[in-house]
N, C-alpha and C positions, 0 to 999 in steps of 0.2 A: 779200683776204684781212682774215680779223678779224682783231681785236685779239689774240686769244690768239694766232693763227699768226704773226703777228708779233713778237710777245714771246717764245715759243717761237725762233723762228728766231735769235733777238738773245740768246739766252738764255747760250750759251758766252762772247759775248764781255761783257756783263755780270760772269757770276762771274769772269772772267780779269780784267776792270779792279779788281773789287771785293777778291780775293784778292792780289793786288801790292800794292793800300794797304796790306789792313788785316794780311796775316801770317796768314791765319784761316783756315779753311775753313768753321768751322762761321757765324764774322760774314758772310762775304762770300753763304753762302747767307741769310741774314737778310739782308743789302742788296737782294739780289736778289728776294726776297719780297716787302719793301716798298717796292722799286722798281715789283714789277708792282702792289701795292695802290693805288698813285698813279697810274699809268696809266692803271688801269680806270675808275677816279673823275675820271679829268681831264673834264670838260665836251665841249672842243672837241679835234677833232683834230691832233696837231699836223704841221706840213708836212714835217718831218724825224722819223719814231721813231727812227730811228737815233741822231740827237744830242740828241733829247730825253729818250730813255734811258739812256743814256753820262751825261749833263748828273746828270741823277735819280740812277743810282746812286753817281756819284762825290763827290755833296754828301753824301747819305746815309754813305759808307763816309770821309769826309774827320770828321763829326760822331762817328762812333763812334770813328776814329784818336785823336780828341783823348781823349774819355774813355778810351778802353784806355792809354794813355800813361801815365796817372797807374799804372792797375792795374800796368802793368809795372812802374816803378818801385818797388812795393812784393812784387814776384813773390818766392819762395822758389827760390835759384839762379838758374841762368844762365838766358836766355830764349830758347826757339828758335820759327821758325812752325810752324804746324802742317804736319806733311806733305802734301803734294800726290802723288798716285801717277799721276795722268793731268791733263793742261791740255787740258780740253772744246773752248776754242775752239783749231783748223786754220788754218791759212797754209803751204803747202808752201814757199813760196817764201820764210817768213820763219822757218820751223820752229826753226833753231839760235838764230835772236836769241831767238826768244819761248822759247826752254827755256831758254836763257843769265838774263833777266831772270826766271825764276821760281825760278831757284836758289837754296837756302839760302844761299850768301855773298851775292850779289846781295841777298835780301832782308833781309839784316843788314846789308848797306850803306844801304839806302832806310830802316832805322831810324834814321840818321845825320839825317834831313832833317827838317825841322817838316812836317807835314800838307800845307799847300799847296803845297810844293816838293814832295812826293811825288809827289801828283794830278797835277801839272804833268810831271813825269818821265813817269809810266805812260801818261799820255795821248798826250804828245807824242812820246816819244822811244822806248817797247814799240810802242805802236799804231799812230803816225803822224797825229794830229788834227790839222790844220792851228790855228794859234792862235786865230782867230774862235772855233771849237767850243770849245779849251780855256777861254778867257778868258770863256763862256758858261756853259761845267762851272763853274769855279771862282768864277764871279762878280767877277773880276777884270781890270782891262783890257787888253787884249793885251799894251800895253806894258808893262807888271805881270808879265804872263805869261813875255815874255821875259827876265827880269832873272831872277825863279824859274828858269827852265830851264836858263839859264846856269851860276846858283849850284850847282843841281841835278847837271847834268853833269860840272862842275867837283869836287864832292864826289865821286861818282860813281865818275870819271875815278881821281883820286887813291888810292880805296882799292882796284881793283881789280888783280889780278895781272898781269906783262909779257906773262907768255907762256901762253895758252891752250893746253890740252891740244884733240887733236882725239878723236871720238867713238869711233874704234875703239881706240883707245891707252886711253883710260881702261876701256874695258868687258873689254879682256885683262888688263889690271893688276888689274880687280876679282876678273874670275874667279879668277885666279892667290891673289888676298888672301883670298876665302871658303874656295880650298879649303886654305889654310893654314891659317886659323881650323877647318876640322873636323877639321886634323889636332893641333891645339894647337900648331902647329911656329914655334917663337919662334925660328929662324932664318929662316923662310922669311918670317914676316910683317916682320922686320925688315929683312930686305930690300928690301922695298915702301916702306915708310917713308919720308919723309925726317925729316932728324936732327933737325928742331924741329916734328916731328908734333905736334899736341895730339890728343885725345879729351874732348871732352863732353859731358855729359847733363844734358836739362833732364827733371827728375822733379818740381817745382815744387811740392816737400815732398810730395805725393801718392803716391809711389813709390819705391822704393829708388835712389839715386843715386848719381853719387861727387860727395864734398864739396867738390871744384874739379876746373877741367881736370887732364888728366895731360899729361904732355909728356914730350920725348924718344922718340927710337925704342925705345931699351931698354925702358926704362917702360912706354910703350904697348904692345908687344910680349907682353911678360911677362903684364899683365894682363889682355890678351886671350885668350892663350895656358892661362892659369890659369881664366879666366870658364867660356867657352864649352863644354869639355869637361866642368866639372861641370853644368853647365846642361843638355848632353846626356844626364848619366846620368839626369836627371829627366822626360825625352822633350820637353825645347825644342828645335825644329826653326828651320830660317830659309829664306827662298823668297827666291832674289836677285830686286831689283822696282827700276826705278827709282822715285828718290823726289826731287823736285823736278828734273827732268831727269837729274838726278847716278846713277850706279851707286851699289847700295844694297842692301837687305834687310828683309825685315818677318819677325820673328821671333813664332813661337805656341806656345804651351802644349801640352800632350798632348790637348787637345780643340779644337786649331784656333785659340784665341782670343787675340786680339793682344797679345804682350808689349811691344814697341817696334817702332820702326823704326831705321834706321841708314841713312847721308847719306855716299860715302865725297867727298871735294874733292880731284881729282887735279890735279897741279901739275907740268910738268916731269918726268914720268916716275915720279914718285913720287906716292904719299898725303902730302897735306899736312894736314889735320882730318878728323877720324873723328867726325860728330854722330850722337846716338842719342837721338830722342825718346821718352820712359819714362811722360810724365804721364799721364793716362787721360784725361783731361778732352780732351786731343786728340789720342785714337786712335777716339773713337768712329763716325766716318768711313771708317775702313779696315775696320770688322767688329767683333762683341762683342770686348770688351775683358779680358786676365785679370787675377786678383787678383796685381799683382806683388810684394805682400809674401808670398801665402804659399808664391809660388814661390821667393821670395828663401832662407823659412825652412828649406825642403823641401830646397832644395840645397847649403845648410848641412851640414845631417841629411847629406846622399847623401855632403860631402867624408869 
């Protein structure tokens, strides 16, 4: 098998590692490309191509994350990871675990970890790498990696909800949510929302967004029921689509350009959090991006 074939076979795994460490599709793709360049330039053939490439993409991602964390501290408004519509790495036996690890809630928990803790957690807990491989990838001893893994697991466990919703329950709830959204049905929406539900928008200062998170079932339901019918007047439509392994939707303008994505965090029979990614810089991989400012102006006039 040629180097190119070996690399392409492992590309889905490399992207999936990098995305979980970085929370960015574009940065993960860049990390994978840089990994290919280093693999191509390597004079000797590694004993284990999988171990070599996984270690290389992990080190690149750690370096990118360290610089990205500074930028995120200066980010305008709430920061959310770039939406992922499909995880290219498939493992039928662990599909549920892999989907959970790429959920927006899990990625936001990973943001609390140091870059090394995050890398160790992703390699060990998500992809099941042995500690010798993890140690080689992050440049630390096995003992140090075990300590990093313990700390990372503790942080992740403390932040996770106590009761997970099963997939069928989430999809059924999401279907009812989007039906109520189309109708602008305040009561129907409120019935599906947790009492302390919050709605968060990530525009990064580059698109109209909520000044702050909106909280409470009544407030969120009224906001949604007022905004979407107004957007529908100017032919903004949405298509239900999983976003980061969670039920969600892609909103598009009349020309089919992407306005934003929406993801629903479902727990204990109710929607706990609604997250919208509106920043155009985070949507280019989904498709051609709409002019959110122009749509906002047109929607205000239509009202």
